[in-house]
N, C-alpha and C positions, 0 to 999 in steps of 0.2 A: 419728938412725940411718935412714939409707935401704935399704931392701930392696925387693926384688923383691915386686910386691902381688899375690895373685890375686886375681880377684874373688870367690869366694867366704871369702875371710878378713878380719877384720876389722872384723865388724858395728856397727852402732851403736845403741845400746839408745835407744829414743825413748820419750820424756815427753810428758804434755800439759803445756800451760801451768803447771800446780800442781803440776809434777813429780812425779805420778803417770804408771808406764807406764799408755800407754794400754790393754795389756791386760796380762796375766800368763801366761795358757795361751792358745791361743800366746802367748809372750811377743815385746812390738813390737820387733822389729828390723828393722832395715834394711839393707841391703849398702851397703858405702864409698861406691859410686859413686851410690844412690840419696841419701845423707846430703849429701855434696858438692855433686848437684844441690841441695838443699834449701836451704844453706847459700847456695848463689850466687842463688837464686830469692828471700832473705830470709826463708823461710816458717819456718828455725829459728834458735837459737840453739844454739853449741856450747857445751856444759858442761863436757865434757871429753875429751881427747884424746887419742891411741896413742901412742907413741914412734914411728912411722913414716911418712915423707913419702910423699906423690907429686910428680912434678914434670913439667914440660913445659919448653922451652926459655923461657921468658919468667915462670915462674911454680912456687912449690913452696908447700906445703901438709902440717900434719900431720893425719893422718884423723882423725874426730871419735870417739871413742868412746862417748859422750852426748850428746844432742842434747834439746833443749826446744822442742814448738811453740810458736811466737810468739801465736799466737790458741787460744784453749781448745776442745777440740771435748767436746759433751757427749755423756758417756757414753749410751750405752744403757741405757733401765730395765727393759728385758724382754730376756732375751738369748735369741737363736732356737731354735726346738725343733730342733736336729738330731742327730741318732744321737751326734756328738763330745760335744756339751752333755749328753746324759743319761750319758755312761759318765765323765765328767768330776765332774756331779753327784751319781753314785755313786762315785766316788773309786776308777771304773776294777777294780770288783772285782765279784762275784757276789752278789746280794743274799739268794740264799738259802743259800748256803756256803761267799761271802770267797773264793772261786777269781779268780785274775787272770788267767787263761791262756784263748784262745779267747771273747774273749766274741761274745755277742750281745744283743738286748734281746728284752724277754717281755711280754706283756699281760699286765696282774695279772687282769683280766676278759677273758679271752678273745676274739677278734674275732667267733668264733663264738658267742659269747653276749653279742653286742651293746657288747662293749668298743671303745672308741674310741682311736687313736692321739693320745695327749695326753700333756701330762703329769705329768698325776695318774694316767694309766693304764699307763705303761709303766716299765720299770725294766732296769738292768743285770742279765743274766741269762748262764751258759754257758752253751757249747751240750748238756755231758750235764745239769744240772740244766732248761735250757729242753726237752731230747727227755725227760725225766722228767714233767715239769710237762704236758706237750702240749696239749691243749685244755682243762684243767679250771681250776676256780679255787683258788686257793692252800687254803684248806681241803678242797676235794676231794680234793687231791694230797697233804696233809700236810705240806706245804711254806710256812713260812710266812718270809715276807721279814725281813730285819734291820731297813730301814728302809722304809716306806712310801713310795710316790712324790711328791712335789710339784712344785710351780711353781716351779723357784730365780730367786733374785734374781744380779744381775750381782756381789753382794757374795758369795754363797754361792760362785758359780763362783770369782771371785777367790782367795777363802780355801782354796779345794779344790785350784785350778791353783798355791798357793804352795807344796802338798806334790811336785808332783812338778817339780821345778826343771830347767829346760835343762841338755843334757850340757856346754854353754859357759857360764861364768859371768864375764866379765873382773872384777878387782878393780874397775874403776873404776865398775861397774853397782850395787855392795854396797848403797851408802848409797842408793840410790832403789828397791832391791828389799826388800821386809820378809819376806825368808824365815826360817822359824822354824828359826834360829841363835844360838847363843851369842854374845854378846859381847864382845869382849877387855876386862879392867879400864882 
């Protein structure tokens, strides 16, 4: 099948040499252009393809839908301390009320009381709860988090990321993603 291929269409899932995604959230995908470039540079193997070709006057190729790196990339053992990773650790919900809207982060022990901006002291809170808690400790505010903040492992973040699959999942990717879906008999 030959069709016009737009730059944002037909992304390729990128797997490590052990056939696991480089990351689950955000899911490790490349544009079709980057995937083809990596094929030509012999950095990846094509695992699966779309039924769509790109052509030039002397060449045609089906677009890769899944590629695996030829060289294993050792995953980071310690995730970066970022706002996004705090939200992911806390499953994108306020740790006080469970709301998923208008999220920010809160210092369990307020900075005004010596609290540090660390994995162990920062958690996800919605704006109303954050404002209500203010510069008080949870005990002073009478607000106790569902889960105390902790330093997550990459495994913790990957597990949480699986609960939030992207909007687009091509059927050729499903064997390499371990989303919590029921398997067909």
